[in-house]
C-alpha positions in Angstrom: -104.8 -35.5 -199.5 -104.1 -35.7 -203.5 -101.3 -37.9 -203.9 -99.9 -38.4 -207.6 -99.9 -42.0 -208.8 -96.0 -43.4 -210.5 -97.1 -46.4 -212.6 -93.5 -47.2 -214.0 -92.4 -47.6 -210.3 -94.8 -50.3 -209.8 -93.6 -54.2 -209.9 -96.9 -54.9 -211.8 -97.2 -52.2 -215.0 -92.9 -53.8 -215.5 -94.4 -57.1 -216.1 -97.4 -55.8 -218.1 -95.0 -53.4 -220.2 -91.9 -55.6 -220.7 -94.1 -58.6 -221.9 -96.7 -58.0 -223.5 -95.3 -57.8 -227.1 -93.7 -61.1 -226.1 -97.6 -62.9 -225.0 -99.1 -61.5 -228.0 -97.2 -63.1 -229.3 -96.6 -66.4 -227.9 -100.6 -67.0 -228.4 -100.5 -65.6 -232.0 -97.7 -68.4 -233.0 -99.2 -71.0 -230.6 -102.8 -70.4 -231.4 -102.5 -68.5 -234.9 -105.2 -65.8 -234.0 -104.5 -63.3 -230.8 -106.8 -62.5 -227.6 -110.4 -60.4 -228.0 -110.1 -57.2 -228.3 -111.7 -56.3 -225.1 -108.7 -57.9 -223.4 -106.2 -55.6 -225.2 -108.1 -52.4 -224.9 -107.8 -53.1 -220.8 -104.0 -54.2 -220.8 -103.5 -51.5 -223.3 -105.6 -49.0 -221.3 -103.6 -49.8 -218.1 -100.4 -49.3 -219.6 -101.4 -45.6 -220.2 -103.4 -45.6 -217.0 -102.0 -42.2 -214.4 -99.2 -41.8 -217.5 -99.0 -38.0 -217.3 -98.1 -37.9 -220.8 -101.2 -39.6 -222.2 -103.8 -37.0 -221.2 -104.1 -35.0 -217.2 -106.5 -32.1 -216.1 -105.7 -28.7 -214.5 -107.2 -28.3 -211.7 -106.6 -25.4 -209.0 -108.0 -24.4 -206.0 -111.1 -22.2 -205.7 -109.6 -20.4 -202.6 -105.9 -19.4 -203.2 -105.3 -20.9 -206.9 -103.1 -23.7 -206.1 -102.5 -25.9 -209.4 -102.7 -29.2 -209.3 -102.3 -31.9 -212.5 -104.2 -35.2 -212.2 -103.3 -38.1 -214.8 -106.3 -39.6 -216.8 -107.1 -43.0 -215.3 -107.8 -46.1 -217.6 -111.5 -46.6 -215.5 -110.5 -50.3 -216.2 -112.3 -52.9 -214.8 -110.3 -56.1 -214.8 -107.5 -55.7 -212.5 -106.3 -52.4 -212.4 -105.1 -51.7 -208.6 -105.6 -48.1 -209.0 -108.7 -47.5 -210.1 -110.4 -50.7 -209.0 -109.1 -49.2 -205.5 -110.9 -46.1 -206.1 -113.9 -47.3 -206.9 -113.5 -49.4 -203.8 -113.4 -46.5 -201.8 -116.1 -44.3 -203.4 -118.6 -47.7 -203.2 -118.3 -48.4 -199.7 -118.5 -44.9 -198.8 -121.6 -44.6 -200.3 -123.4 -47.8 -199.5 -123.0 -46.9 -195.6 -123.6 -43.7 -195.8 -127.2 -43.6 -198.4 -127.8 -47.4 -199.0 -126.5 -50.2 -195.9 -129.3 -49.8 -192.8 -127.5 -50.0 -189.5 -128.1 -53.8 -189.1 -125.6 -56.7 -188.5 -124.2 -57.6 -191.5 -122.7 -61.1 -193.1 -120.6 -62.1 -195.6 -121.6 -65.4 -197.9 -119.0 -66.7 -200.3 -120.1 -69.4 -202.6 -117.3 -70.7 -204.9 -118.0 -73.1 -207.9 -116.6 -76.7 -209.5 -113.8 -76.0 -211.9 -116.0 -77.2 -214.9 -118.4 -75.0 -214.6 -115.7 -71.6 -214.1 -115.1 -70.7 -217.8 -118.4 -71.1 -219.4 -119.8 -68.5 -216.4 -117.0 -66.7 -216.9 -117.4 -65.9 -220.9 -120.7 -66.8 -221.9 -123.2 -63.8 -221.3 -125.6 -63.6 -219.1 -124.4 -66.8 -217.1 -122.9 -66.2 -214.1 -125.8 -63.2 -213.8 -128.5 -66.0 -213.7 -126.4 -67.8 -211.0 -125.8 -64.5 -208.9 -129.8 -64.1 -208.7 -130.4 -67.7 -207.9 -127.8 -67.2 -204.8 -129.7 -64.1 -204.1 -133.4 -65.9 -203.8 -131.8 -69.1 -202.0 -130.8 -66.9 -199.5 -133.0 -64.3 -199.5 -135.4 -66.9 -198.8 -134.0 -68.7 -196.3 -133.1 -65.8 -194.1 -137.0 -65.2 -194.3 -138.6 -69.0 -193.9 -135.7 -69.2 -190.7 -136.8 -66.2 -189.1 -140.4 -65.1 -190.1 -141.8 -68.1 -191.9 -145.7 -66.6 -191.7 -144.6 -63.5 -192.6 -144.9 -63.2 -196.5 -144.3 -59.6 -196.2 -140.3 -60.1 -194.3 -137.4 -58.6 -196.4 -134.0 -58.7 -196.3 -131.2 -57.6 -198.1 -128.6 -57.9 -199.9 -124.7 -57.0 -201.8 -123.8 -59.1 -204.6 -121.0 -59.1 -206.2 -119.0 -61.1 -209.1 -115.4 -62.0 -208.5 -113.6 -63.3 -211.4 -110.3 -64.8 -209.7 -108.9 -66.6 -206.8 -106.3 -65.1 -204.5 -103.8 -66.4 -206.9 -105.3 -65.1 -210.2 -106.5 -67.8 -211.4 -110.0 -67.3 -213.0 -112.8 -68.5 -210.3 -116.0 -66.7 -211.1 -117.3 -66.5 -207.8 -119.9 -64.8 -205.5 -119.3 -62.7 -202.8 -122.6 -61.6 -200.8 -122.7 -59.1 -198.1 -126.7 -59.5 -196.5 -128.1 -58.1 -193.7 -128.3 -60.8 -191.1 -132.0 -60.8 -190.6 -135.2 -59.7 -191.9 -137.3 -56.7 -191.6 -141.2 -57.6 -190.6 -144.1 -55.8 -189.1 -144.1 -54.2 -186.0 -147.5 -54.2 -183.7 -148.0 -50.5 -185.5 -147.3 -52.0 -188.7 -144.3 -49.9 -188.8 -140.7 -52.7 -190.1 -138.4 -54.0 -187.3 -135.5 -55.8 -187.8 -135.3 -59.7 -186.7 -131.8 -60.6 -186.1 -130.4 -64.3 -187.2 -128.4 -64.7 -184.0 -126.5 -67.4 -183.9 -125.9 -69.2 -187.2 -125.2 -73.2 -186.6 -122.9 -74.9 -189.3 -125.7 -77.6 -190.6 -127.5 -74.6 -191.3 -125.1 -73.7 -194.0 -125.1 -77.0 -195.5 -128.8 -76.9 -195.8 -128.2 -73.0 -197.9 -125.8 -74.7 -199.7 -127.1 -77.8 -200.7 -130.4 -76.2 -201.7 -128.1 -73.7 -203.9 -126.3 -75.9 -205.6 -129.9 -77.8 -206.9 -131.2 -74.7 -207.9 -128.2 -73.9 -209.9 -127.6 -76.4 -211.6 -131.4 -76.5 -212.4 -131.2 -72.7 -214.0 -127.7 -73.9 -215.5 -129.6 -77.3 -216.9 -132.4 -74.8 -218.5 -129.7 -72.5 -220.3 -128.4 -75.6 -222.0 -125.2 -75.5 -220.1 -124.8 -78.8 -218.0 -126.6 -81.8 -218.4 -127.0 -83.2 -214.9 -127.1 -87.2 -214.5 -126.6 -89.2 -211.1 -123.1 -90.2 -212.0 -121.6 -87.0 -213.8 -121.8 -83.3 -214.7 -121.5 -83.0 -218.3 -120.6 -78.8 -219.7 -121.4 -77.9 -222.9 -117.9 -76.8 -224.1 -119.6 -74.2 -226.6 -117.1 -71.8 -225.4 -114.6 -73.8 -227.1 -116.3 -73.8 -230.8 -117.3 -70.3 -230.6 -113.8 -68.4 -229.6 -110.8 -70.9 -228.9 -108.2 -68.5 -228.5 -110.8 -66.9 -225.5 -111.5 -71.3 -223.9 -107.6 -71.9 -224.4 -106.6 -69.1 -222.4 -109.8 -69.4 -219.5 -109.0 -73.5 -219.0 -105.3 -72.2 -218.7 -106.0 -69.5 -216.2 -108.8 -72.0 -214.4 -106.6 -74.8 -214.4 -102.6 -73.4 -214.4 -102.0 -74.7 -217.7 -99.6 -72.9 -220.2 -99.6 -70.3 -220.6 -101.5 -69.0 -217.3 -98.6 -71.9 -215.2 -97.8 -73.9 -213.6 -96.6 -72.0 -210.7 -94.0 -72.9 -208.3 -95.3 -72.9 -204.4 -93.5 -71.4 -201.7 -95.4 -73.4 -198.9 -94.8 -74.0 -195.0 -95.7 -77.5 -194.3 -99.2 -78.3 -193.2 -101.6 -81.3 -192.6 -103.5 -81.3 -195.4 -107.6 -82.3 -194.6 -109.5 -84.9 -196.9 -112.7 -85.9 -197.4 -116.0 -86.1 -200.5 -119.0 -85.1 -200.5 -121.3 -82.8 -198.1 -117.8 -81.9 -196.2 -117.8 -79.9 -193.5 -114.6 -78.1 -194.2 -114.3 -75.9 -191.2 -117.0 -73.5 -188.7 -120.0 -72.4 -191.0 -117.8 -73.7 -194.2 -119.4 -76.6 -195.9 -118.8 -78.1 -200.1 -121.2 -79.9 -201.6 -119.9 -81.7 -205.2 -117.5 -78.5 -205.8 -120.0 -75.9 -204.3 -118.2 -74.6 -201.0 -120.1 -72.0 -199.0 -118.2 -69.8 -196.5 -120.5 -67.8 -194.0 -118.1 -67.1 -190.8 -117.6 -63.7 -191.9 -120.0 -60.8 -189.6 -120.0 -57.7 -188.7 -122.2 -56.2 -186.2 -124.5 -53.4 -186.6 -122.9 -50.8 -183.9 -119.1 -51.6 -185.2 -118.4 -49.0 -188.4 -114.9 -50.3 -188.6 -115.7 -53.9 -189.7 -119.3 -53.1 -191.7 -116.4 -50.6 -194.0 -114.3 -53.2 -193.6 -116.5 -56.3 -195.0 -117.6 -54.2 -197.4 -114.0 -53.3 -199.1 -113.3 -56.8 -198.9 -115.8 -57.2 -201.1 -115.4 -54.6 -203.7 -111.7 -55.6 -203.7 -109.4 -55.6 -206.8 -108.0 -58.9 -207.4 -104.5 -57.9 -207.2 -102.9 -55.4 -204.8 -99.7 -53.4 -205.8 -97.4 -54.9 -202.8 -98.9 -58.1 -203.5 -96.8 -58.9 -206.2 -92.4 -58.6 -206.7 -90.4 -59.3 -209.3 -87.8 -61.2 -208.4 -83.8 -61.6 -210.0 -84.4 -64.3 -212.5 -87.1 -61.9 -213.8 -89.7 -64.4 -213.1 -92.5 -63.1 -210.7 -93.7 -63.8 -207.3 -97.5 -63.5 -205.9 -97.7 -63.0 -202.3 -101.1 -64.6 -201.3 -103.2 -62.1 -199.4 -103.8 -65.7 -196.7 -101.2 -68.6 -196.9 -103.7 -72.0 -198.1 -104.3 -74.8 -195.7 -101.5 -76.4 -197.2 -99.1 -74.4 -196.6 -98.6 -72.2 -199.2 -98.2 -68.4 -198.8 -96.8 -67.1 -202.2 -96.5 -68.7 -206.1 -93.7 -67.8 -208.7 -94.1 -68.0 -212.0 -93.0 -66.5 -215.6 -94.4 -63.1 -216.5 -96.0 -64.8 -219.2 -98.0 -66.6 -217.0 -98.8 -63.8 -214.6 -100.0 -61.9 -217.9 -102.2 -64.9 -219.2 -104.2 -64.6 -216.1 -104.4 -60.7 -215.8 -106.3 -61.6 -219.4 -108.7 -63.7 -217.8 -109.2 -61.5 -215.0 -110.9 -58.7 -217.8 -114.9 -59.3 -217.4 -116.8 -59.2 -220.8 -118.2 -55.9 -221.9 -121.0 -54.9 -220.4 -121.0 -57.5 -217.5 -122.4 -56.1 -214.4 -120.6 -57.3 -211.5 -122.0 -55.8 -208.3 -126.2 -56.0 -207.6 -127.7 -54.9 -204.7 -131.4 -56.7 -204.0 -133.8 -55.6 -201.2 -130.8 -52.3 -201.0 -132.1 -49.2 -202.0 -131.9 -45.8 -200.8 -135.7 -45.3 -201.2 -136.6 -48.9 -199.2 -139.2 -48.3 -196.8 -137.2 -50.2 -194.3 -134.2 -47.8 -195.0 -135.8 -44.5 -194.9 -138.0 -45.9 -191.1 -134.1 -46.6 -189.5 
């Protein structure tokens, strides 16, 4: 059933509309210029999203003639909870109904080193390069693991670029939902699915090491990094081309003004330490800033878990119920899940949140989801 949205009643809408002019003035005063036009357009569009005075469609039931007014939305791609939430649900339904075969799924989450996050977020095409390298590394690992002598073995995955962490800091990273196995040719020549079964943490370590080597090699060919045994040098071309965008990106990555700092609300919990190749937890491994998580799996017959997994990777970076305006006019951002040190929420100035929202806006024409081997016309899909 259609339910009318009330954007003016949402804390996020209030924070944006009451502080956007101040945010622009602060940037122009400090950096002598404003944010890029595509960021301005996204923020302005959000303020008009679902506002009836900004335009609406008049609809009527064909049977009874009952009228309905439906407000236009912004169709935002950065942070709008309404538009991204609707897209999440529509895409999940389409994938399960027409694309994803009834086989087990596993989520692989790849996070990248801090120095790479700003250039990957704003250098055209770079994140797509990283995404494709990770796809190749993962699919080839599945093929080697399950069908090393079968060149026709085929896996499949959905790769989604997320731009933000749970605290809305700029953090371009990859969420991959992969078929947890590969298709191989059966005795009659028809494709048969061979499931992975039990995944070991040392196998996750193999994947992250392979991915790290291939990603750094690809970025070195692009001229973005220079890799040496002692250090990783990152080219700062963004700072020269668009200094305002570079400063916003750096602020949103590291929590610097105007994007932070944020006051943490936490419960006392012991911190884990370590360095180099480190096993962080069960099926969670990191190496030199590359962190790979592969613990989440949905069975072939568990439709609810499969839908929940797809919705999770396609989710908006911020939900309405995670944000609250405090009495002192600061905002509290509740995390999706507490951090390892016990932090469960962040209190910050409204301008800090706006800077993080600005960093969530992708470059124009940047394609965020990517399907690899998962197509409605796949031979494997049609024969299952």
